[in-house]
N, C-alpha and C positions, 0 to 999 in steps of 0.2 A: 504494500500500500504506500502511495506517495504522500509525503508530508508537504512538499512544495511542488507545484506544477506551473508551467507557463503555457499560455494559449495564444497562438498567432502573434508572438511578441516581436515587435519591430523596435530596435534600439539604435540611436545615432546621436551625433553631435551637430547642431545647427542644421545644415542642409544635407549632411552625409549620413546615410544609413549604413550601420556596421553589421547589424544582425537583422535578418529578415525572416518573419514567419516562424519563430522558434517555438517548438512544442516539446518540452521535456518534462520528466517526472523524477523527483529526488526521493528515493526510497527511505521510508522511516526506519530509524534505528540502525542505519548502515553508514559506512564511510564511502563517500562518492568523490571521485577525482575528475576534475575538468582538465582535459589535456588538449594540446594543440600547439602549433608553431607560434612564434612571436607575431602579434598583430592579428591573431585569429578571432579574437573577441572574448576570450575566456574571462578576463578580469571585468570587462564591460558587462557580461552576463551576470557575474557574481554581484557586482555593484547594483545592478537592477533588481536582482532577487532580494537584496538587502534594503531596497528602497532608497539607495543613495542617488541613483539615476532614475529619472522618470521616463518610461517608454514612450515612443512615438505613437504606437498602436498596440493593441492586445493587452494582456494582463498577467500578473503574477498572483498566485493563490497559495495561501498558507492555511493548511487544514481546511481547504475548500472555500476560504474567504479571501476576497481581494485585499491585498495589503494596502492598496492605495485608497481604500475606503475606510481604513482603520487609522486611529491616531498614532502619532510617532511613539508615544509612550506605550500604547497597547502592543505595537509591533516589537518594541524593545524588550517587552516582557516575555516574548516568544522566540525571538531571533537575535543572536549576537553576531557581530562581525569583527574580525581582526584584519585590518587593511595591511598593505605592504608597508614595511618600515615605519611603524607608528612611533610617535615622539611624545615625550612627557616633559613637564617643567623641570628645570634643574633642581636637584636636591630632593626630589620626590622619593619617598621610600616605597618599598614593595607593598606594604600594608595600605598605604595611602592610595597607591595606584589601584589596588584591588577594590578598595572601597568605592571607587568611581563606578564600578559595575552595579552598585545598588541605586544609582541615580533614578532609574525608571520607577523604583518602588518607594522612593522617599515622599514624605508628606509635604505640606505647604512650606514649612520652614527649613526643609532640607536637612534635618537632623537624622542621625542613624538610630534606629530602634534596636531592640534586643535581637529580633529576627535578622536584621541586617548584619549585626556582628557575628551571629551564628553562621550565616552564609559566607561571610568573608573568611572565617576560620575554616569552614569546610573546603572552600576553594583553595586556600593555601595548603591545606593538608592533602587534598586530592592531587595537587600538582607537585607536591614535594617541596614547596617553597616556604613552609612555615618557619624554618630555621633562618630564612633570610628576610623575615617580615620587616625588621627595623633597618635593614640595609638600604642605602640609596641605590636606585637603579643603575646609576653611573658606575658603581663599584662591582657590578656583576658581569659575568661572561655573556657572550652573545646568546648562548643557549638558555642560560638562566633568565636573561631579560625576556626572551620570547616566552618562556614558561610563565613568567610573571604576568605578561599580557594575556596569556591564555587563562590564567587564574582570574583576571579581571572579567574576562568574557564569561567564565563559569559563574562568577558571583552574581551575574544578572539573573541566574536561575531559569534560563531558557532551555528548551528541549533541543535546540539546533544552534550550531556554531558554524559560521562561514569564515574561511581563512584564505587570504590571497597570498599565495606563495610563502607559506610559513617558514620555509627553510632557506630563503634567500640570504646570501652573504654569510651563512654559517658553514663551518668546516664539517667534515664528514661525521665526526663523533657527535657534534652538537645537532646535526641534522637528525641522526638516529635518536638522540635524546628527545627531541621534540616530537618526532613521528611515533615513537614508542609511547609517549604520553598520550597522544591523540588516540592511539589504539587502545590504551588502558581506559581512557574516558568513555570510549565507545562500548567496550566490553563490560566494564564494571558499573558505569553510571548511565548506560543506555543512551548516550548522547548521539544525535544525528549530526554527522560532520560532513561538510562540503568544502573541498579545498582545491584551489588551482595549483597544479603541480607541473614542474618542468621535467623532472627526472622520471622517465617512464618506469624504471625499475622500482622507484619509490612508490609509484602509483600501483604497480602490480603487487607489490609486497604488502602494502598497507590498506589499499582500498578494496571494497567488495564490488563496487559498481563504478563504471567508467563511462564518461561522455566525451567522445572524440570530436573536436570541432575544427573546421577549416573555413576561413572566409565568412565567419558568422553563421555557418550552417552545421548542423549535426551530421557527421558522416556515419557514425555508428554509436549506439549506446546499449549498455547491457552489462552483464557480469564481466568482470575484468578479463577472465580467461577467454570470453567470446569476442572481446574487442581487440585483444592483443594478438592480431594476425598480420602476417607479412603484407598482404594486399592493402589492409587498412592503414598500416604504418606508412606504406609507400604513398598512398593517396593523401594522408593527413600531413606527414612530415617530409615527404620527398626523399625517403631513405630506403635503402635495401637492408633488410635485417633478417637474421635467423632468430627463431624462438626456441629456447630450450626450457625444460621444465625441471624444477628441483625434485630430486627423487623422493624426498620425505614428505614434502608439502604439496607438490604438484603446481607450485606457483610458477607462472610463466616469467621468464627473464628475456629481455630484449638485447640482442647482440648485433648492433648495426655494423655493416662492413663497407658501405659505400653510399653515395648519394645517387638519386635517380638521374640517368642520362645515358644516352646511347653510347657516347664515347667512353665514359668511365666503365660502363657495363662490359663493353667489348674488351677493354683492357683487362678487366677483372677475370673474365672468362678465359682470356688467353693465358693469364698467369695460372689459373686453376688447371687448364688443360696441360700446360707445360709441366706443372708439378705432378700431374697424374701419369706422365709418360715414364 
């Protein structure tokens, strides 16, 4: 069952339409990866789902209700978004940042209630950031900072979290630290997670569902194993790739070996044929 759907969605800036007639469904309780080349429209789609961008036509529906007919505060109680490279005021501590997630729930005077403090504590514990609660964000590693932002999103108390390239500029260890946290939140806290991902092998390892986009259109969506096929990768990314499967888990891994092009293909085949002689 889909928690978020789009119907005949057109998205663009000024006079340019980037996404045309988009119809997708985000499965409830799963991790969904939006994949595609640079400029394909992934982040634009995510921002529109989050109501940051207003569509030119069509609609976005959260639990069957149009998000554009709901108040900002109402949507923020159901949907949290973590944009690319978020920034915070200098000197802000982790606990202070996480407390911002309670803004949609605060009363008229903006004071925190007991329930708010409980949610902040839960979010810090769920992300493993409780020990850093009083530390300024500026003193943390890249992976720790990203986890602090995820804790803020968790503190909103929503069922769904949207993340735009959550591992950008992180080294390999910190990338896995963040992605493992998202996997844990999905499996233990039943969070629906939607993320824009550049690394295909991160998408195949951590996502249950994949939506492959090119030029603002869906080429293929479905279970990760069904989308990760050589012909789809060729169409979406313009790459030639082999797909291998981990023996224990059956997870597909993408092994690109060339870009699409007659000259490069012929050279590759010549090398393969020579090696086989």
